[in-house]
C-alpha positions in Angstrom: -32.4 -35.7 25.2 -33.1 -32.1 24.2 -29.4 -31.3 24.4 -28.6 -34.3 22.1 -31.2 -33.2 19.6 -30.0 -29.6 19.5 -26.4 -30.7 19.1 -27.4 -33.1 16.4 -29.3 -30.4 14.6 -26.3 -28.0 14.9 -24.0 -30.7 13.6 -26.2 -31.4 10.6 -26.8 -27.8 9.8 -23.0 -27.1 9.9 -22.4 -30.2 7.7 -24.9 -28.9 5.1 -23.4 -25.4 5.4 -20.0 -26.8 4.7 -21.2 -28.7 1.7 -23.0 -25.7 0.4 -19.8 -23.6 0.7 -17.9 -26.4 -1.1 -20.5 -26.3 -3.9 -20.2 -22.5 -4.2 -16.4 -22.8 -4.3 -16.5 -25.5 -7.0 -18.9 -23.4 -9.1 -16.5 -20.5 -8.9 -13.6 -22.6 -10.0 -12.7 -23.0 -13.6 -11.8 -26.2 -15.4 -10.6 -28.9 -13.1 -7.2 -30.6 -13.6 -4.8 -32.4 -11.4 -2.1 -29.8 -11.8 -0.3 -27.8 -9.1 -1.6 -24.5 -10.6 -5.2 -25.7 -10.6 -4.9 -27.0 -7.0 -3.2 -23.8 -5.8 -5.5 -21.3 -7.6 -8.7 -23.2 -7.8 -8.7 -25.0 -4.4 -6.3 -23.4 -1.9 -7.0 -19.8 -2.8 -10.7 -20.4 -3.1 -12.6 -18.8 -0.2 -15.7 -20.9 -0.6 -13.7 -24.1 -0.4 -11.5 -23.0 2.5 -14.5 -21.9 4.5 -16.3 -25.1 3.7 -13.4 -27.2 4.8 -13.0 -25.2 8.1 -16.7 -25.7 8.8 -16.5 -29.4 8.1 -13.6 -29.7 10.5 -15.6 -28.0 13.2 -18.5 -30.3 12.4 -16.4 -33.3 12.8 -15.1 -32.2 16.1 -18.6 -31.8 17.4 -19.4 -35.2 16.0 -16.5 -36.7 17.9 -17.9 -35.2 21.1 -21.3 -36.6 20.3 -19.9 -40.1 19.7 -18.2 -39.9 23.1 -21.4 -38.9 25.0 -24.4 -40.4 23.3 -25.4 -43.9 22.1 -24.3 -44.6 18.6 -27.5 -46.5 17.9 -29.4 -43.3 18.5 -27.3 -40.5 17.1 -26.1 -42.1 13.9 -29.5 -42.8 12.4 -30.6 -39.3 13.3 -27.9 -38.0 10.9 -30.3 -38.8 8.1 -31.8 -35.3 8.9 -28.8 -34.2 6.7 -30.7 -35.6 3.7 -33.6 -33.4 4.5 -31.5 -30.3 5.0 -29.5 -31.1 1.9 -32.6 -31.4 -0.2 -34.0 -28.1 1.2 -30.7 -26.4 0.5 -30.6 -27.6 -3.0 -34.1 -26.3 -3.6 -33.8 -22.9 -1.7 -30.1 -22.0 -2.5 -29.4 -23.7 -5.8 -33.0 -23.5 -7.2 -33.0 -27.2 -7.9 -36.3 -29.0 -8.7 -37.6 -31.3 -5.9 -40.1 -33.9 -7.0 -43.1 -35.3 -5.2 -41.3 -38.6 -4.7 -38.4 -36.8 -3.0 -40.9 -35.0 -0.7 -42.4 -38.4 0.2 -38.8 -39.6 1.0 -38.4 -36.6 3.3 -41.6 -37.5 5.1 -40.4 -41.0 5.7 -37.0 -39.8 6.9 -38.7 -37.4 9.4 -41.0 -40.2 10.6 -38.0 -42.5 11.1 -36.1 -39.8 13.0 -39.1 -39.1 15.3 -39.3 -42.9 16.1 -35.6 -43.1 16.9 -35.5 -40.0 19.0 -38.4 -41.0 21.2 
């Protein structure tokens, strides 16, 4: 059980890390257009986007392993921890405002994860 929780936490932290890198990459990018030039210079040569995609590929490989080894009815609901990490990342990295209602939602998600993991 401890190994499953640690793998799930690693999976969700890498998932959020990949999303944060994608956000940084998109912020660095100029105006978006569906042109070859925009895709080449804005996406393919963008280190934040490239690193984010690589991290998300690794995350998905770990997820495939977890799907093979652990019960789906346990691990899938626990991925909601990503919402908690995502909100914290938005607050700490991007300096976004988090409301009291959002904090209440985080508490409910954590209680739900605790109940599922038991």
